[in-house]
PAMI-44570 format. One record per atom (N, C-alpha, C): residue number from 1; residue in one letter; atom name; z, x, y. Coordinates in nm, 3 decimals. Last residue first. Example, Ala and Ser with C-alpha at 12.3 -4.5 7.8 and 13.67 -1.06 7.14 Angstrom:
! PAMI-44570
2 S N 0.708 1.285 -0.225
2 S CA 0.714 1.367 -0.106
2 S C 0.787 1.290 0.003
1 A N 0.780 1.319 -0.569
1 A CA 0.780 1.230 -0.450
1 A C 0.780 1.320 -0.330
//
This chain:
! PAMI-44570
83 D N -3.783 2.658 -2.210
83 D CA -3.869 2.557 -2.149
83 D C -3.852 2.553 -2.000
82 G N -3.626 2.820 -2.366
82 G CA -3.718 2.884 -2.272
82 G C -3.812 2.787 -2.207
81 R N -3.426 2.738 -2.518
81 R CA -3.559 2.736 -2.579
81 R C -3.660 2.805 -2.491
80 K N -3.218 2.747 -2.335
80 K CA -3.216 2.841 -2.446
80 K C -3.352 2.849 -2.514
79 K N -3.294 2.534 -2.171
79 K CA -3.290 2.668 -2.113
79 K C -3.291 2.773 -2.224
78 N N -3.262 2.314 -2.338
78 N CA -3.396 2.347 -2.292
78 N C -3.401 2.489 -2.233
77 I N -2.982 2.323 -2.361
77 I CA -3.068 2.335 -2.480
77 I C -3.207 2.377 -2.439
76 L N -2.906 2.281 -2.092
76 L CA -2.870 2.405 -2.160
76 L C -2.956 2.428 -2.284
75 W N -3.011 2.024 -2.051
75 W CA -3.056 2.134 -1.966
75 W C -3.026 2.268 -2.033
74 N N -2.864 1.875 -2.237
74 N CA -3.009 1.886 -2.251
74 N C -3.063 2.003 -2.171
73 I N -2.608 1.909 -2.119
73 I CA -2.634 1.958 -2.255
73 I C -2.784 1.974 -2.276
72 L N -2.650 1.780 -1.873
72 L CA -2.612 1.920 -1.876
72 L C -2.641 1.980 -2.013
71 Y N -2.698 1.517 -1.959
71 Y CA -2.801 1.590 -1.886
71 Y C -2.774 1.741 -1.887
70 P N -2.447 1.456 -2.082
70 P CA -2.571 1.461 -2.162
70 P C -2.685 1.537 -2.092
69 I N -2.276 1.483 -1.844
69 I CA -2.265 1.573 -1.960
69 I C -2.391 1.572 -2.046
68 A N -2.326 1.276 -1.655
68 A CA -2.368 1.414 -1.629
68 A C -2.369 1.502 -1.753
67 I N -2.219 1.038 -1.754
67 I CA -2.361 1.044 -1.718
67 I C -2.408 1.189 -1.711
66 Q N -1.955 1.104 -1.799
66 Q CA -2.032 1.043 -1.908
66 Q C -2.182 1.048 -1.880
65 L N -1.880 1.192 -1.540
65 L CA -1.888 1.286 -1.652
65 L C -1.970 1.231 -1.767
64 I N -1.885 0.947 -1.405
64 I CA -1.975 1.056 -1.362
64 I C -1.991 1.158 -1.475
63 M N -1.680 0.816 -1.538
63 M CA -1.815 0.763 -1.546
63 M C -1.916 0.870 -1.507
62 G N -1.462 0.975 -1.462
62 G CA -1.498 0.961 -1.603
62 G C -1.641 0.912 -1.620
61 Y N -1.463 0.932 -1.180
61 Y CA -1.481 1.065 -1.236
61 Y C -1.526 1.058 -1.382
60 S N -1.394 0.697 -1.067
60 S CA -1.532 0.708 -1.112
60 S C -1.561 0.842 -1.177
59 N N -1.129 0.742 -1.002
59 N CA -1.161 0.630 -1.091
59 N C -1.302 0.641 -1.145
58 S N -1.154 0.952 -0.827
58 S CA -1.084 0.976 -0.953
58 S C -1.112 0.864 -1.052
57 L N -1.287 0.826 -0.615
57 L CA -1.354 0.932 -0.689
57 L C -1.286 0.958 -0.823
56 K N -1.088 0.645 -0.532
56 K CA -1.218 0.595 -0.577
56 K C -1.292 0.700 -0.659
55 L N -0.885 0.825 -0.461
55 L CA -0.863 0.727 -0.566
55 L C -0.995 0.675 -0.621
54 K N -1.010 0.962 -0.250
54 K CA -0.967 1.036 -0.369
54 K C -0.946 0.940 -0.487
53 L N -1.038 0.752 -0.069
53 L CA -1.157 0.819 -0.122
53 L C -1.123 0.893 -0.251
52 S N -0.766 0.700 -0.018
52 S CA -0.851 0.596 -0.074
52 S C -0.976 0.656 -0.137
51 A N -0.690 0.943 0.095
51 A CA -0.625 0.896 -0.027
51 A C -0.709 0.790 -0.096
50 L N -0.853 0.943 0.326
50 L CA -0.868 1.047 0.223
50 L C -0.806 1.004 0.090
49 A N -0.746 0.719 0.455
49 A CA -0.887 0.720 0.418
49 A C -0.912 0.825 0.310
48 E N -0.485 0.807 0.499
48 E CA -0.508 0.690 0.414
48 E C -0.653 0.685 0.367
47 Q N -0.536 1.019 0.675
47 Q CA -0.474 1.046 0.546
47 Q C -0.495 0.929 0.449
46 F N -0.643 0.874 0.892
46 F CA -0.724 0.975 0.824
46 F C -0.667 1.004 0.686
45 L N -0.422 0.719 0.963
45 L CA -0.546 0.653 0.921
45 L C -0.634 0.749 0.844
44 N N -0.249 0.923 1.039
44 N CA -0.216 0.842 0.922
44 N C -0.338 0.766 0.871
43 E N -0.376 1.023 1.266
43 E CA -0.356 1.112 1.152
43 E C -0.322 1.034 1.025
42 P N -0.380 0.787 1.437
42 P CA -0.503 0.848 1.385
42 P C -0.481 0.939 1.263
41 Q N -0.158 0.521 1.351
41 Q CA -0.177 0.649 1.417
41 Q C -0.299 0.719 1.356
40 L N -0.106 0.300 1.203
40 L CA -0.227 0.296 1.284
40 L C -0.247 0.424 1.366
39 S N 0.139 0.338 1.087
39 S CA 0.021 0.345 0.999
39 S C -0.109 0.345 1.077
38 E N 0.304 0.298 1.310
38 E CA 0.295 0.431 1.248
38 E C 0.170 0.443 1.162
37 K N 0.270 0.024 1.353
37 K CA 0.233 0.120 1.458
37 K C 0.212 0.259 1.398
36 T N 0.379 -0.068 1.110
36 T CA 0.239 -0.094 1.143
36 T C 0.190 0.003 1.249
35 K N 0.644 0.012 1.134
35 K CA 0.563 0.065 1.024
35 K C 0.415 0.046 1.052
34 D N 0.717 -0.141 1.359
34 D CA 0.721 0.005 1.366
34 D C 0.636 0.067 1.256
33 I N 0.690 -0.398 1.248
33 I CA 0.608 -0.360 1.364
33 I C 0.603 -0.208 1.376
32 N N 0.885 -0.388 1.050
32 N CA 0.745 -0.403 1.012
32 N C 0.651 -0.366 1.126
31 L N 1.113 -0.371 1.215
31 L CA 1.082 -0.262 1.122
31 L C 0.935 -0.269 1.079
30 L N 1.100 -0.621 1.341
30 L CA 1.089 -0.498 1.421
30 L C 1.054 -0.377 1.334
29 I N 1.141 -0.787 1.116
29 I CA 1.015 -0.796 1.194
29 I C 0.995 -0.669 1.275
28 H N 1.401 -0.709 1.049
28 H CA 1.293 -0.695 0.951
28 H C 1.157 -0.697 1.022
27 Q N 1.540 -0.791 1.276
27 Q CA 1.534 -0.648 1.243
27 Q C 1.422 -0.619 1.143
26 L N 1.505 -1.069 1.247
26 L CA 1.454 -1.000 1.365
26 L C 1.439 -0.850 1.337
25 H N 1.644 -1.115 1.008
25 H CA 1.500 -1.143 1.015
25 H C 1.436 -1.071 1.135
24 I N 1.903 -1.044 1.094
24 I CA 1.839 -0.973 0.982
24 I C 1.688 -0.992 0.987
23 E N 1.946 -1.237 1.293
23 E CA 1.944 -1.094 1.329
23 E C 1.876 -1.012 1.219
22 K N 1.945 -1.469 1.135
22 K CA 1.846 -1.453 1.243
22 K C 1.833 -1.306 1.281
21 E N 2.169 -1.423 0.979
21 E CA 2.038 -1.434 0.915
21 E C 1.926 -1.413 1.018
20 L N 2.367 -1.431 1.179
20 L CA 2.344 -1.307 1.106
20 L C 2.207 -1.308 1.037
19 K N 2.342 -1.700 1.256
19 K CA 2.323 -1.594 1.356
19 K C 2.293 -1.461 1.286
18 L N 2.411 -1.828 1.020
18 L CA 2.276 -1.845 1.075
18 L C 2.244 -1.737 1.177
17 M N 2.680 -1.747 1.006
17 M CA 2.587 -1.711 0.899
17 M C 2.442 -1.722 0.949
16 E N 2.780 -1.872 1.234
16 E CA 2.786 -1.726 1.224
16 E C 2.688 -1.677 1.118
15 L N 2.742 -2.138 1.160
15 L CA 2.673 -2.086 1.277
15 L C 2.671 -1.933 1.275
14 D N 2.917 -2.153 0.940
14 D CA 2.772 -2.172 0.920
14 D C 2.692 -2.118 1.039
13 A N 3.159 -2.109 1.077
13 A CA 3.120 -2.018 0.970
13 A C 2.969 -2.029 0.945
12 N N 3.165 -2.330 1.250
12 N CA 3.157 -2.195 1.306
12 N C 3.113 -2.093 1.201
11 I N 3.191 -2.533 1.057
11 I CA 3.074 -2.530 1.148
11 I C 3.055 -2.390 1.203
10 Q N 3.438 -2.464 0.949
10 Q CA 3.319 -2.468 0.863
10 Q C 3.191 -2.460 0.947
9 D N 3.598 -2.496 1.175
9 D CA 3.587 -2.364 1.113
9 D C 3.465 -2.358 1.021
8 Y N 3.600 -2.764 1.227
8 Y CA 3.522 -2.680 1.316
8 Y C 3.505 -2.539 1.258
7 S N 3.566 -2.954 0.919
7 S CA 3.643 -2.882 1.022
7 S C 3.547 -2.800 1.110
6 S N 3.404 -3.080 0.749
6 S CA 3.537 -3.140 0.764
6 S C 3.621 -3.066 0.867
5 Y N 3.061 -3.172 0.751
5 Y CA 3.165 -3.075 0.780
5 Y C 3.299 -3.146 0.796
4 K N 2.786 -3.229 0.551
4 K CA 2.902 -3.289 0.617
4 K C 3.011 -3.182 0.630
3 K N 2.442 -3.190 0.582
3 K CA 2.568 -3.132 0.538
3 K C 2.680 -3.194 0.619
2 D N 2.156 -3.353 0.467
2 D CA 2.256 -3.340 0.572
2 D C 2.386 -3.287 0.513
1 M N 1.848 -3.252 0.369
1 M CA 1.983 -3.280 0.319
1 M C 2.082 -3.253 0.431
//
């Protein structure tokens, strides 16, 4: 879609808007680069790995308990019987 301008002020206003949008996008890219560099630091990688492991274990915690509790109950019953 072609835009029709009736004055140089309109052209200059659009050029200024485009310049500001370009600067915003550039700053956004630079911020993302900084965040990426920070996340790739060894201590941050280690913390992310621990957080991921903790999340996986917490998600499987219920399943582990469902499997382990019946075995624990049977073990306690058999221990009381002296088996």
